[in-house]
BAKEBA-315303 format. One line per 4 residues: number of its first residue (from 1); for each residue x, y, z of N, C-alpha, C. Coordinates in steps of 0.05 Angstrom, whole numbers, always signed. Example, Ala and Ser with C-alpha at 12.3 -4.5 7.8 and 13.67 -1.06 7.14 Angstrom:
<sites>
1> +264/-114/+156/+246/-90/+156/+264/-66/+156 | +257/-45/+142/+273/-21/+143/+258/+1/+157;
</sites>
This chain:
<sites>
1> +495/+19/-228/+471/+4/-221/+454/-1/-246 | +454/+19/-264/+439/+16/-289/+450/-8/-305 | +476/-10/-306/+488/-32/-321/+480/-59/-309 | +480/-61/-283/+473/-87/-270/+443/-93/-275;
5> +427/-72/-273/+398/-76/-277/+392/-84/-306 | +405/-70/-325/+400/-77/-353/+411/-105/-359 | +434/-112/-347/+445/-139/-351/+427/-160/-340 | +416/-155/-317/+397/-175/-305/+372/-178/-322;
9> +361/-155/-331/+337/-157/-348/+344/-172/-374 | +367/-165/-386/+374/-177/-411/+379/-207/-409 | +393/-215/-387/+398/-244/-383/+372/-259/-379 | +354/-248/-363/+328/-261/-359/+313/-263/-385;
13> +313/-241/-401/+299/-242/-426/+312/-261/-445 | +339/-263/-445/+353/-281/-463/+346/-310/-456 | +345/-316/-430/+338/-344/-422/+310/-351/-432 | +291/-332/-428/+264/-337/-436/+262/-340/-467;
17> +276/-323/-481/+275/-324/-510/+289/-349/-521 | +311/-357/-508/+325/-382/-517/+307/-406/-513 | +294/-407/-490/+276/-430/-484/+253/-430/-504 | +241/-406/-509/+219/-404/-528/+229/-411/-556;
21> +253/-401/-563/+264/-407/-590/+270/-436/-593 | +279/-450/-572/+286/-478/-573/+260/-494/-579 | +238/-487/-566/+213/-500/-571/+204/-496/-599 | +206/-472/-609/+198/-466/-637/+216/-481/-656;
25> +243/-482/-651/+261/-496/-669/+255/-526/-670 | +249/-538/-647/+242/-566/-646/+216/-571/-662 | +197/-553/-659/+172/-557/-674/+176/-553/-704 | +194/-535/-711/+200/-532/-740/+212/-557/-751;
29> +231/-569/-737/+244/-594/-746/+224/-617/-748 | +206/-619/-728/+186/-640/-729/+166/-636/-752 | +159/-611/-757/+140/-605/-779/+153/-611/-806 | +178/-604/-810/+191/-610/-836/+195/-640/-839;
33> +200/-655/-817/+203/-684/-818/+176/-697/-827 | +154/-688/-814/+128/-699/-822/+122/-693/-851 | +128/-669/-860/+123/-662/-888/+139/-679/-907 | +165/-684/-900/+181/-701/-917/+170/-729/-920;
37> +162/-741/-897/+152/-769/-897/+126/-770/-913 | +109/-751/-910/+83/-751/-925/+89/-749/-955 | +107/-731/-963/+113/-728/-991/+124/-753/-1003 | +143/-766/-988/+155/-791/-999/+134/-814/-1000;
41> +115/-814/-981/+94/-834/-982/+77/-830/-1007 | +72/-806/-1015/+57/-800/-1040/+73/-810/-1064 | +100/-806/-1063/+117/-815/-1085/+116/-846/-1087 | +116/-860/-1063/+115/-889/-1063/+89/-899/-1074;
45> +67/-886/-1068/+41/-893/-1080/+41/-890/-1110 | +54/-868/-1119/+55/-864/-1148/+70/-886/-1162 | +93/-894/-1150/+108/-916/-1163/+93/-942/-1160 | +77/-946/-1140/+61/-970/-1138/+40/-972/-1159;
49> +28/-949/-1166/+9/-948/-1188/+23/-954/-1215 | +46/-941/-1218/+61/-945/-1243/+70/-974/-1246 | +78/-988/-1224/+85/-1016/-1226/+62/-1034/-1233 | +38/-1026/-1224/+15/-1043/-1230/+5/-1038/-1258;
53> +9/-1015/-1270/-2/-1008/-1296/+18/-1008/-1318 | +42/-998/-1314/+63/-996/-1335/+89/-1005/-1324 | +94/-1030/-1318/+119/-1039/-1307/+143/-1035/-1325 | +138/-1032/-1351/+160/-1030/-1370/+175/-1003/-1366;
57> +161/-983/-1360/+175/-956/-1357/+182/-950/-1328 | +181/-971/-1311/+186/-966/-1282/+215/-959/-1277 | +234/-973/-1291/+262/-967/-1285/+270/-939/-1294 | +261/-931/-1317/+268/-903/-1326/+256/-882/-1307;
61> +232/-887/-1299/+219/-868/-1280/+234/-867/-1254 | +243/-891/-1244/+258/-892/-1219/+285/-878/-1221 | +298/-881/-1245/+324/-868/-1248/+320/-838/-1249 | +300/-829/-1263/+295/-800/-1265/+288/-789/-1237;
65> +273/-805/-1222/+266/-796/-1194/+292/-795/-1177 | +310/-814/-1181/+335/-814/-1166/+352/-790/-1173 | +353/-783/-1199/+369/-760/-1207/+357/-733/-1196 | +331/-732/-1194/+319/-706/-1186/+317/-703/-1155;
69> +315/-725/-1141/+311/-723/-1112/+334/-735/-1096 | +352/-751/-1109/+374/-765/-1095/+363/-786/-1076 | +339/-796/-1081/+327/-817/-1064/+330/-844/-1079 | +338/-865/-1064/+338/-891/-1075/+310/-904/-1075;
73> +306/-924/-1093/+279/-936/-1094/+282/-965/-1101 | +264/-981/-1088/+263/-1010/-1093/+234/-1018/-1096 | +229/-1033/-1118/+201/-1042/-1124/+202/-1072/-1126 | +187/-1087/-1109/+185/-1116/-1109/+158/-1125/-1118;
77> +157/-1146/-1134/+132/-1157/-1142/+120/-1174/-1119 | +96/-1185/-1124/+83/-1201/-1103/+98/-1226/-1097 | +112/-1237/-1117/+127/-1262/-1112/+155/-1256/-1101 | +162/-1230/-1096/+188/-1223/-1085/+208/-1216/-1105;
81> +202/-1218/-1131/+221/-1211/-1152/+224/-1181/-1153 | +249/-1173/-1161/+255/-1145/-1162/+246/-1133/-1189 | +227/-1114/-1188/+218/-1100/-1212/+235/-1076/-1218 | +246/-1064/-1196/+263/-1040/-1200/+280/-1036/-1175;
85> +306/-1030/-1180/+324/-1025/-1158/+343/-1003/-1166 | +342/-980/-1152/+359/-957/-1159/+371/-946/-1133 | +397/-949/-1130/+412/-937/-1108/+400/-942/-1080 | +396/-967/-1074/+385/-975/-1048/+398/-1001/-1039;
89> +403/-1004/-1014/+416/-1028/-1003/+394/-1047/-993 | +391/-1070/-1007/+370/-1089/-1000/+376/-1104/-974 | +402/-1104/-966/+409/-1118/-942/+405/-1102/-916 | +397/-1077/-919/+392/-1061/-895/+369/-1073/-879;
93> +372/-1074/-854/+351/-1087/-837/+324/-1073/-840 | +324/-1047/-843/+298/-1033/-846/+286/-1039/-873 | +303/-1043/-894/+292/-1051/-920/+280/-1079/-919 | +294/-1097/-906/+284/-1124/-903/+257/-1124/-888;
97> +256/-1108/-867/+231/-1107/-851/+208/-1096/-868 | +215/-1075/-885/+194/-1063/-902/+184/-1083/-923 | +203/-1099/-935/+194/-1118/-956/+179/-1141/-943 | +185/-1147/-918/+170/-1168/-905/+142/-1159/-896;
101> +140/-1135/-885/+114/-1126/-875/+99/-1111/-897 | +113/-1105/-919/+100/-1091/-942/+88/-1064/-934 | +98/-1052/-912/+87/-1026/-903/+106/-1014/-883 | +114/-989/-887/+131/-975/-867/+125/-945/-870;
105> +107/-935/-852/+101/-907/-853/+100/-896/-824 | +120/-904/-808/+122/-894/-781/+137/-868/-781 | +127/-848/-766/+140/-822/-765/+166/-825/-750 | +188/-819/-762/+214/-820/-748/+217/-797/-728;
109> +239/-799/-713/+245/-776/-695/+250/-751/-712 | +244/-727/-701/+249/-703/-717/+278/-701/-727 | +281/-693/-752/+307/-690/-764/+321/-665/-753 | +346/-667/-746/+362/-645/-738/+386/-643/-757;
113> +399/-620/-759/+421/-617/-778/+443/-638/-774 | +446/-649/-750/+468/-668/-745/+460/-697/-750 | +434/-702/-757/+426/-729/-764/+431/-734/-794 | +448/-755/-800/+455/-761/-828/+443/-787/-838;
117> +431/-803/-821/+420/-829/-831/+396/-825/-849 | +392/-844/-866/+369/-843/-885/+343/-851/-871 | +321/-841/-882/+295/-848/-873/+282/-866/-894 | +269/-889/-886/+257/-907/-905/+227/-905/-903;
121> +214/-905/-927/+185/-904/-929/+177/-927/-947 | +158/-944/-939/+148/-967/-955/+118/-966/-958 | +108/-971/-982/+79/-972/-987/+73/-997/-1004 | +51/-1011/-998/+44/-1035/-1013/+34/-1027/-1041;
125> +37/-1046/-1060/+26/-1042/-1087/-2/-1054/-1087 | -22/-1037/-1091/-50/-1046/-1089/-61/-1042/-1061 | -85/-1054/-1057/-99/-1050/-1031/-100/-1077/-1018 | -92/-1077/-991/-94/-1103/-976/-123/-1112/-974;
129> -128/-1138/-975/-109/-1160/-974/-99/-1169/-1001 | -108/-1155/-1023/-100/-1163/-1050/-74/-1149/-1058 | -60/-1137/-1039/-35/-1123/-1046/-15/-1142/-1057 | -2/-1134/-1079/+18/-1151/-1091/+44/-1136/-1095;
133> +62/-1138/-1077/+88/-1124/-1079/+90/-1100/-1060 | +113/-1088/-1062/+118/-1065/-1044/+138/-1046/-1057 | +135/-1020/-1050/+153/-999/-1059/+167/-988/-1035 | +194/-989/-1035/+210/-978/-1013/+226/-955/-1024;
137> +226/-932/-1010/+241/-909/-1018/+261/-902/-995 | +286/-901/-1002/+307/-891/-984/+309/-861/-987 | +298/-847/-967/+296/-818/-969/+322/-804/-961 | +332/-788/-978/+355/-771/-971/+346/-747/-955;
141> +358/-741/-932/+349/-719/-915/+366/-694/-917 | +385/-693/-937/+403/-670/-938/+388/-644/-944 | +370/-645/-963/+355/-620/-970/+338/-611/-946 | +325/-631/-933/+308/-623/-910/+324/-612/-887;
145> +347/-625/-882/+364/-614/-860/+375/-587/-866 | +381/-582/-892/+390/-555/-900/+368/-535/-896 | +343/-543/-903/+321/-525/-899/+316/-519/-869 | +320/-539/-853/+317/-535/-824/+338/-516/-813;
149> +363/-519/-823/+384/-500/-815/+377/-472/-823 | +367/-468/-847/+360/-441/-856/+338/-429/-838 | +318/-446/-831/+296/-435/-814/+306/-430/-786 | +325/-446/-777/+336/-441/-750/+352/-415/-750;
153> +367/-410/-772/+382/-385/-774/+363/-361/-774 | +341/-364/-789/+322/-342/-789/+310/-338/-761 | +304/-360/-748/+293/-358/-721/+313/-345/-702 | +339/-352/-705/+360/-340/-688/+362/-310/-693;
157> +360/-302/-718/+361/-273/-725/+338/-258/-713 | +314/-270/-715/+290/-257/-703/+294/-255/-672 | +304/-277/-660/+308/-277/-631/+329/-256/-623 | +351/-254/-638/+371/-235/-632/+361/-206/-635;
161> +345/-202/-656/+334/-175/-660/+315/-168/-637 | +298/-187/-629/+280/-182/-607/+295/-177/-581 | +318/-191/-577/+334/-187/-553/+347/-160/-553 | +356/-151/-577/+368/-124/-578/+347/-102/-573;
165> +323/-106/-584/+302/-87/-578/+295/-86/-549 | +293/-110/-537/+287/-112/-508/+309/-99/-492 | +334/-103/-500/+357/-90/-485/+355/-60/-486 | +347/-49/-510/+344/-20/-512/+321/-10/-494;
169> +299/-25/-494/+277/-18/-477/+284/-20/-448 | +299/-42/-441/+308/-45/-413/+326/-22/-405 | +343/-12/-423/+360/+10/-416/+344/+35/-410 | +323/+40/-427/+306/+63/-422/+290/+61/-396;
173> +279/+37/-392/+263/+33/-368/+281/+35/-343 | +305/+23/-344/+323/+24/-322/+331/+54/-315 | +336/+69/-336/+341/+97/-332/+318/+112/-319 | +294/+106/-329/+270/+118/-318/+266/+111/-288;
177> +271/+85/-282/+267/+76/-254/+289/+88/-236 | +313/+89/-246/+336/+97/-228/+340/+127/-227 | +328/+142/-245/+333/+171/-245/+326/+184/-218 | +302/+179/-207/+297/+191/-180/+314/+179/-158;
181> +321/+153/-160/+339/+141/-140/+367/+154/-141 | +377/+159/-165/+403/+172/-168/+402/+200/-158 | +381/+215/-164/+379/+242/-154/+377/+243/-124 | +361/+224/-113/+358/+223/-84/+385/+216/-70;
185> +399/+197/-82/+425/+190/-71/+444/+213/-72 | +444/+228/-94/+462/+252/-96/+454/+272/-74 | +428/+277/-71/+420/+297/-51/+427/+288/-23 | +422/+262/-17/+429/+251/+9/+459/+253/+15;
189> +475/+247/-5/+504/+249/-2/+512/+278/+4 | +500/+297/-11/+506/+325/-7/+498/+334/+21 | +474/+324/+30/+466/+331/+57/+483/+318/+78 | +491/+293/+73/+508/+279/+93/+535/+292/+96;
193> +545/+304/+74/+571/+317/+75/+571/+342/+93 | +547/+353/+98/+545/+376/+115/+542/+369/+145 | +538/+343/+150/+534/+335/+178/+560/+333/+193 | +560/+335/+219/+585/+330/+234/+595/+302/+230;
197> +621/+300/+230/+633/+273/+224/+625/+252/+244 | +621/+260/+269/+614/+240/+290/+585/+229/+286 | +568/+244/+271/+541/+235/+268/+537/+217/+244 | +558/+214/+227/+556/+198/+203/+572/+173/+208;
201> +558/+149/+211/+573/+124/+215/+589/+117/+190 | +612/+104/+193/+627/+96/+169/+612/+75/+153 | +614/+78/+127/+600/+59/+110/+618/+34/+105 | +607/+12/+113/+621/-13/+109/+613/-26/+82;
205> +631/-38/+68/+623/-51/+43/+604/-74/+48 | +582/-74/+33/+561/-94/+37/+563/-115/+15 | +555/-139/+22/+555/-161/+2/+533/-157/-17 | +537/-166/-42/+516/-163/-63/+491/-177/-55;
209> +493/-198/-38/+469/-213/-30/+450/-195/-13 | +460/-174/-1/+444/-157/+15/+428/-137/-1 | +435/-133/-26/+420/-115/-43/+439/-99/-61 | +428/-83/-79/+444/-66/-96/+461/-46/-80;
213> +486/-43/-86/+503/-24/-70/+492/+4/-69 | +481/+14/-91/+471/+41/-91/+447/+44/-71 | +430/+24/-71/+407/+25/-52/+417/+23/-24 | +437/+7/-19/+448/+5/+8/+462/+31/+16;
217> +475/+44/-3/+487/+70/+3/+465/+91/+9 | +443/+90/-6/+421/+108/-1/+409/+103/+26 | +405/+78/+33/+394/+72/+60/+413/+81/+82 | +439/+77/+78/+458/+87/+98/+458/+117/+101;
221> +456/+131/+78/+454/+160/+79/+429/+170/+92 | +406/+158/+86/+381/+166/+99/+383/+160/+129 | +395/+138/+136/+398/+132/+165/+415/+153/+179 | +437/+161/+165/+454/+181/+177/+439/+208/+181;
225> +424/+216/+160/+409/+241/+162/+388/+239/+184 | +375/+216/+185/+354/+212/+206/+366/+214/+234 | +389/+201/+238/+402/+203/+264/+410/+232/+270 | +421/+246/+250/+429/+273/+255/+406/+291/+261;
229> +383/+287/+247/+360/+304/+252/+349/+298/+280 | +348/+272/+287/+339/+265/+314/+357/+277/+336 | +383/+276/+331/+402/+288/+350/+398/+318/+352 | +393/+331/+328/+389/+360/+328/+363/+367/+343;
233> +342/+351/+338/+317/+357/+352/+320/+353/+382 | +335/+333/+390/+339/+329/+418/+355/+351/+430 | +376/+360/+415/+392/+382/+425/+376/+408/+427 | +359/+412/+406/+343/+437/+407/+323/+436/+430;
237> +311/+413/+435/+293/+411/+457/+307/+416/+484 | +332/+405/+486/+347/+409/+510/+354/+439/+514 | +361/+452/+491/+367/+481/+493/+343/+497/+502 | +319/+489/+491/+295/+503/+500/+290/+500/+529;
241> +294/+474/+539/+290/+469/+567/+310/+485/+584 | +335/+485/+576/+355/+500/+591/+349/+530/+591 | +342/+541/+567/+336/+569/+565/+312/+577/+582 | +291/+561/+579/+266/+568/+595/+272/+566/+625;
245> +287/+546/+632/+292/+543/+661/+310/+565/+671 | +330/+573/+655/+348/+594/+663/+334/+621/+665 | +314/+626/+647/+300/+652/+648/+280/+653/+671 | +270/+630/+680/+251/+630/+702/+263/+641/+728;
249> +289/+635/+732/+301/+644/+757/+303/+674/+760 | +314/+689/+740/+313/+718/+742/+285/+730/+743 | +267/+717/+728/+239/+727/+729/+227/+724/+757 | +233/+701/+769/+223/+697/+796/+235/+718/+815;
253> +261/+723/+812/+274/+743/+829/+262/+771/+825 | +257/+777/+799/+245/+803/+792/+217/+806/+804 | +202/+784/+803/+175/+785/+815/+176/+789/+845 | +195/+776/+858/+197/+780/+887/+204/+809/+894;
257> +223/+820/+879/+231/+848/+884/+208/+868/+878 | +193/+862/+857/+170/+880/+851/+149/+878/+873 | +145/+854/+883/+126/+851/+905/+135/+866/+930 | +161/+865/+935/+172/+880/+958/+170/+910/+953;
261> +171/+919/+928/+169/+947/+922/+141/+959/+924 | +121/+942/+923/+93/+951/+921/+85/+969/+945 | +91/+961/+970/+83/+978/+993/+96/+1006/+993 | +118/+1009/+979/+132/+1035/+979/+121/+1055/+959;
265> +102/+1045/+941/+91/+1063/+921/+67/+1078/+932 | +65/+1103/+925/+42/+1119/+933/+19/+1112/+915 | -5/+1117/+925/-29/+1111/+909/-33/+1133/+888 | -17/+1132/+868/-20/+1151/+846/-18/+1136/+820;
269> -11/+1150/+799/-10/+1137/+772/+12/+1116/+771 | +33/+1118/+787/+54/+1099/+787/+44/+1071/+796 | +24/+1071/+814/+13/+1046/+824/+1/+1030/+801 | -14/+1043/+784/-26/+1029/+761/-5/+1017/+742;
273> +16/+1033/+737/+38/+1024/+720/+51/+1000/+733 | +55/+1001/+760/+67/+979/+774/+51/+953/+771 | +24/+956/+775/+7/+932/+772/+9/+921/+744 | +11/+938/+724/+13/+928/+696/+40/+914/+692;
277> +61/+924/+704/+87/+911/+701/+87/+884/+714 | +75/+882/+738/+74/+856/+751/+57/+837/+735 | +36/+847/+723/+19/+829/+707/+35/+818/+683 | +51/+835/+671/+67/+826/+648/+88/+806/+656;
281> +100/+811/+680/+120/+792/+690/+107/+764/+695 | +82/+765/+706/+68/+740/+710/+62/+726/+684 | +54/+742/+664/+47/+730/+638/+72/+719/+625 | +94/+733/+627/+119/+722/+616/+128/+697/+630;
285> +122/+695/+656/+128/+670/+671/+111/+647/+661 | +86/+653/+655/+68/+633/+644/+77/+623/+617 | +87/+642/+601/+97/+634/+575/+121/+615/+577 | +139/+622/+596/+163/+605/+599/+155/+578/+611;
289> +135/+578/+628/+125/+552/+639/+113/+535/+617 | +98/+548/+599/+87/+533/+577/+108/+523/+558 | +129/+540/+553/+151/+531/+536/+166/+508/+548 | +170/+508/+574/+184/+487/+587/+167/+461/+586;
293> +141/+464/+591/+123/+440/+590/+122/+428/+562 | +122/+445/+542/+121/+435/+514/+147/+421/+507 | +169/+432/+517/+195/+420/+510/+199/+392/+523 | +188/+388/+546/+191/+362/+559/+169/+343/+552;
297> +152/+351/+533/+132/+332/+522/+105/+333/+535 | +99/+355/+550/+73/+357/+562/+52/+364/+540 | +27/+362/+548/+6/+368/+529/+8/+396/+519 | +8/+400/+493/+11/+427/+482/-14/+444/+486;
301> -36/+431/+483/-61/+446/+485/-72/+445/+514 | -78/+467/+526/-89/+467/+552/-119/+460/+550 | -129/+447/+571/-157/+440/+571/-173/+464/+580 | -189/+475/+563/-204/+498/+570/-227/+491/+589;
305> -235/+510/+605/-258/+505/+622/-283/+502/+605 | -303/+492/+617/-328/+486/+602/-339/+512/+590 | -337/+535/+605/-347/+560/+595/-327/+575/+578 | -302/+566/+576/-282/+580/+561/-276/+607/+574;
309> -268/+626/+557/-264/+653/+568/-274/+673/+547 | -278/+697/+556/-290/+718/+539/-268/+732/+523 | -269/+729/+497/-249/+742/+480/-252/+772/+480 | -276/+782/+485/-280/+811/+485/-265/+823/+509;
313> -266/+810/+532/-251/+820/+555/-221/+818/+551 | -212/+795/+538/-184/+793/+533/-174/+814/+514 | -189/+820/+493/-181/+841/+474/-180/+868/+488 | -200/+874/+505/-200/+900/+519/-175/+902/+537;
317> -168/+880/+550/-145/+881/+568/-119/+886/+553 | -115/+873/+530/-91/+878/+514/-90/+905/+501 | -113/+915/+493/-114/+942/+482/-106/+963/+504 | -116/+958/+528/-109/+976/+550/-79/+975/+556;
321> -67/+951/+553/-38/+950/+559/-22/+965/+537 | -31/+963/+512/-15/+975/+490/-22/+1005/+486 | -41/+1016/+501/-49/+1043/+495/-26/+1063/+498 | -10/+1061/+520/+12/+1079/+524/+32/+1078/+501;
325> +38/+1054/+491/+57/+1051/+469/+46/+1065/+444 | +20/+1063/+439/+8/+1076/+416/+8/+1107/+419 | +4/+1116/+444/+6/+1145/+448/+33/+1156/+442 | +54/+1141/+450/+81/+1149/+444/+87/+1148/+414;
329> +74/+1130/+400/+79/+1127/+371/+60/+1146/+355 | +43/+1162/+369/+24/+1181/+357/+5/+1165/+338 | -5/+1143/+348/-25/+1127/+333/-50/+1124/+350 | -73/+1128/+339/-98/+1125/+353/-105/+1096/+354;
333> -110/+1085/+379/-117/+1057/+383/-145/+1056/+395 | -163/+1042/+382/-191/+1039/+392/-199/+1010/+392 | -216/+1004/+411/-228/+976/+412/-258/+979/+408 | -268/+965/+387/-296/+967/+380/-308/+939/+377;
337> -314/+927/+400/-327/+900/+398/-355/+903/+387 | -363/+885/+370/-389/+884/+357/-409/+867/+372 | -399/+852/+393/-416/+836/+410/-408/+841/+439 | -426/+835/+457/-420/+839/+485/-400/+818/+496;
341> -405/+793/+488/-387/+771/+497/-382/+753/+473 | -360/+740/+473/-353/+721/+452/-334/+701/+464 | -345/+678/+473/-328/+658/+486/-315/+640/+466 | -290/+634/+471/-274/+616/+454/-259/+596/+470;
345> -252/+574/+458/-238/+552/+472/-208/+556/+472 | -198/+576/+458/-169/+581/+458/-161/+592/+485 | -139/+583/+497/-130/+594/+523/-125/+624/+521 | -130/+637/+543/-127/+667/+543/-99/+675/+538;
349> -79/+661/+549/-51/+669/+546/-42/+666/+516 | -53/+646/+502/-47/+643/+474/-59/+665/+457 | -84/+672/+463/-97/+694/+448/-82/+720/+454 | -72/+724/+479/-57/+748/+485/-31/+749/+469;
353> -18/+726/+465/+6/+726/+449/+0/+734/+420 | -22/+724/+409/-29/+731/+381/-35/+760/+379 | -51/+771/+398/-58/+799/+397/-34/+817/+401 | -15/+809/+418/+9/+825/+422/+25/+827/+396;
357> +26/+805/+381/+41/+806/+355/+28/+826/+336 | +2/+824/+333/-12/+842/+315/-10/+871/+324 | -14/+876/+350/-13/+904/+360/+15/+915/+359 | +35/+898/+365/+63/+907/+364/+71/+915/+336;
361> +63/+899/+316/+70/+905/+289/+56/+931/+280 | +31/+935/+288/+17/+959/+280/+30/+984/+293 | +37/+981/+319/+50/+1004/+332/+77/+1010/+320 | +91/+991/+310/+118/+995/+300/+118/+1005/+271;
365> +100/+994/+254/+102/+999/+226/+79/+1016/+214 | +57/+1021/+228/+35/+1036/+216/+43/+1065/+211 | +58/+1077/+229/+67/+1104/+224/+51/+1124/+240 | +64/+1146/+247/+51/+1167/+262/+27/+1179/+246;
369> +6/+1185/+261/-18/+1197/+249/-38/+1176/+238 | -31/+1151/+240/-50/+1130/+230/-68/+1122/+252 | -86/+1103/+246/-107/+1095/+265/-108/+1064/+265 | -110/+1052/+289/-112/+1023/+291/-138/+1016/+306;
373> -154/+999/+294/-180/+991/+306/-180/+961/+310 | -188/+953/+334/-190/+925/+341/-220/+919/+345 | -229/+899/+330/-258/+891/+331/-260/+862/+339 | -282/+855/+352/-289/+828/+360/-317/+823/+351;
377> -321/+800/+337/-348/+793/+327/-352/+763/+330 | -377/+756/+328/-385/+728/+329/-398/+720/+303 | -387/+701/+288/-398/+692/+263/-402/+662/+264 | -428/+653/+264/-434/+625/+264/-420/+611/+288;
381> -402/+593/+283/-388/+579/+304/-360/+589/+308 | -355/+614/+301/-328/+625/+303/-328/+652/+317 | -306/+658/+330/-301/+685/+340/-281/+698/+322 | -287/+721/+312/-270/+735/+293/-259/+760/+305;
385> -233/+762/+307/-219/+785/+318/-201/+797/+296 | -204/+823/+292/-188/+836/+271/-174/+860/+282 | -149/+864/+273/-133/+888/+280/-127/+902/+254 | -140/+925/+249/-138/+939/+224/-125/+966/+228;
389> -105/+973/+212/-93/+1000/+214/-94/+1014/+188 | -90/+1040/+188/-90/+1056/+164/-62/+1065/+157 | -42/+1048/+163/-14/+1055/+157/-7/+1050/+129 | +19/+1047/+124/+29/+1044/+97/+23/+1016/+85;
393> +19/+996/+103/+13/+969/+93/+37/+956/+79 | +31/+936/+63/+51/+922/+47/+42/+920/+18 | +60/+915/+0/+53/+912/-28/+38/+886/-33 | +24/+885/-55/+8/+861/-61/+25/+836/-65;
397> +48/+838/-77/+65/+815/-81/+78/+805/-55 | +78/+821/-34/+89/+812/-8/+68/+802/+11 | +43/+805/+4/+21/+798/+22/+21/+768/+29 | +26/+752/+9/+26/+723/+14/+51/+713/+29;
401> +72/+730/+30/+97/+721/+42/+100/+732/+71 | +80/+748/+79/+84/+762/+105/+83/+742/+129 | +70/+719/+125/+69/+700/+147/+91/+678/+144 | +111/+684/+126/+134/+666/+123/+156/+673/+142;
405> +168/+654/+154/+188/+659/+175/+212/+676/+163 | +220/+696/+178/+242/+713/+173/+238/+732/+149 | +213/+732/+138/+208/+751/+116/+201/+778/+128 | +213/+799/+115/+207/+826/+123/+202/+842/+98;
409> +180/+858/+99/+172/+873/+76/+192/+895/+69 | +190/+905/+44/+209/+925/+35/+205/+952/+50 | +180/+957/+59/+174/+982/+73/+178/+980/+103 | +186/+957/+113/+188/+953/+142/+210/+970/+153;
413> +205/+982/+177/+225/+998/+190/+246/+979/+202 | +268/+992/+212/+289/+976/+223/+280/+962/+249 | +291/+939/+254/+283/+924/+278/+265/+901/+270 | +261/+883/+288/+244/+860/+282/+259/+837/+269;
417> +247/+813/+271/+261/+789/+261/+245/+775/+240 | +220/+783/+234/+204/+769/+214/+192/+743/+225 | +190/+741/+252/+180/+716/+264/+153/+719/+277 | +145/+744/+282/+121/+749/+298/+96/+737/+285;
421> +89/+746/+261/+65/+736/+248/+66/+706/+242 | +89/+694/+233/+89/+665/+230/+84/+650/+256 | +95/+660/+278/+90/+647/+304/+60/+649/+311 | +49/+673/+307/+20/+677/+313/+3/+659/+296;
425> +9/+656/+271/-6/+639/+253/-4/+610/+263 | +20/+602/+271/+23/+574/+281/+7/+569/+307 | +8/+589/+325/-8/+586/+349/-38/+584/+343 | -48/+600/+325/-76/+599/+318/-83/+571/+306;
429> -66/+561/+289/-71/+535/+277/-71/+512/+297 | -54/+515/+318/-52/+494/+339/-78/+491/+354 | -94/+512/+355/-119/+511/+370/-143/+513/+351 | -140/+501/+327/-161/+500/+307/-171/+527/+298;
433> -153/+546/+299/-160/+573/+290/-147/+579/+263 | -151/+603/+254/-140/+612/+228/-133/+641/+229 | -109/+648/+219/-101/+676/+218/-93/+682/+189 | -102/+704/+179/-95/+713/+152/-92/+743/+152;
437> -76/+752/+133/-69/+781/+131/-78/+791/+103 | -90/+814/+102/-100/+826/+77/-96/+856/+78 | -97/+868/+55/-94/+897/+53/-120/+911/+62 | -117/+935/+74/-140/+951/+82/-147/+970/+60;
441> -171/+980/+60/-180/+999/+40/-183/+1027/+53 | -170/+1047/+43/-154/+1049/+18/-125/+1040/+22 | -115/+1040/+47/-87/+1032/+52/-85/+1022/+80 | -64/+1008/+86/-61/+996/+112/-61/+966/+111;
445> -64/+954/+134/-63/+925/+137/-84/+915/+157 | -95/+892/+151/-115/+880/+169/-106/+852/+176 | -102/+846/+202/-96/+820/+211/-121/+808/+224 | -131/+786/+214/-156/+774/+223/-150/+747/+235;
449> -161/+741/+258/-158/+716/+271/-185/+704/+276 | -190/+680/+266/-215/+665/+269/-210/+643/+289 | -226/+643/+311/-223/+623/+332/-248/+607/+335 | -246/+581/+344/-270/+566/+349/-285/+577/+373;
453> -311/+580/+369/-328/+592/+390/-341/+569/+406 | -348/+575/+431/-364/+557/+448/-389/+572/+457 | -408/+556/+467/-433/+568/+475/-430/+586/+499 | -441/+610/+497/-440/+629/+519/-455/+618/+543;
457> -443/+616/+567/-458/+607/+590/-483/+622/+596 | -483/+648/+590/-507/+663/+595/-530/+654/+577 | -523/+647/+551/-543/+637/+533/-554/+611/+543 | -536/+593/+553/-545/+567/+563/-563/+570/+587;
461> -558/+591/+605/-575/+595/+628/-602/+605/+620 | -602/+623/+599/-628/+634/+591/-646/+613/+578 | -634/+593/+567/-650/+572/+555/-661/+552/+576;
</sites>
């Protein structure tokens, strides 16, 4: 493609330079022709003065002029007698016209190297109407034509040099333009080679009139990748729909069996555990329903009620659910809200997912003997929830990577997939929130979630 592009640039430049050079060459020929005629007119005037003042030396002067310039000369007196005739044909029609009109100073057509005819210049002797006689010079154009050839050769050399310089610049510019295209084509070809054969349509040879072959190949490769990505996204969406729908059936059966089991439980500690299990089954069902709705294109964000919901109550509920797990892990779990209520527009089930990720990680990785504190605060137009533990934490160089998918810290215990915190951060961002992770002082980890706050209904009533 570079060769075609450089060739096209060079041909266009050559056409422009040839046209421009032709104009200059024609002007050079015309300029030298005008100069030659003016010089010979001056010579004719000189011989006219010499004929009027010293006719005796006219022949010698004409012969010397002929020897030095190769130009013929004819001098006629007022009565038509020949005063001097050197190497000129008096029978030539142009000579006869000049002797009759006693004046011939018309600019001829520009001389070109292939023009061999002579040019005639005539000037009267004296000043009209007292002019007496005429001087006619047959101008030899050999020297002038040679000079024109030399100047044309110089012009051709300059044009060729400029064309070579332009070709070099065109080569550099073409390489600069095509470098990213070539790299993109190579990457697209490499990506296309990894796609299934049925998703890559066969490339048909395209006519040059449709565009450069490399660009057409790039377009075909991008089209193949686009189709493959669209097919993959559709397949992934279908898999999510199938999975969510398949999981809802056993969950529904489990919920029915749990409901049937409830009357058989005595009113003791097992009843509370049973209620918690049913609540978690219901929440898991809600998650699958939301996943199914998202996969089929339903609105991702739920419309919150005008009053929103209380984040303090949601945090207290999740802390209560995780308390047994923390007791088994020998970790102290406390909830310390700094405000009585903090209403947010984020759906309760989404906030529960985010809190479960942070609390699950703390219970799994903080270590026995550590302490985890969950706080809720209201700052300006935001609700700030933090889960801070005094565990081993992560190193400083891993802190920025902890919300990257599939990343697991060097100190992480066995188990886990490295997806929890990235998913929680994505959920927070979907509802105009923000989640970030930082080190605790002196050790441990703090997961902070900032959510958009809404006006507390109680505050609105009091106003």
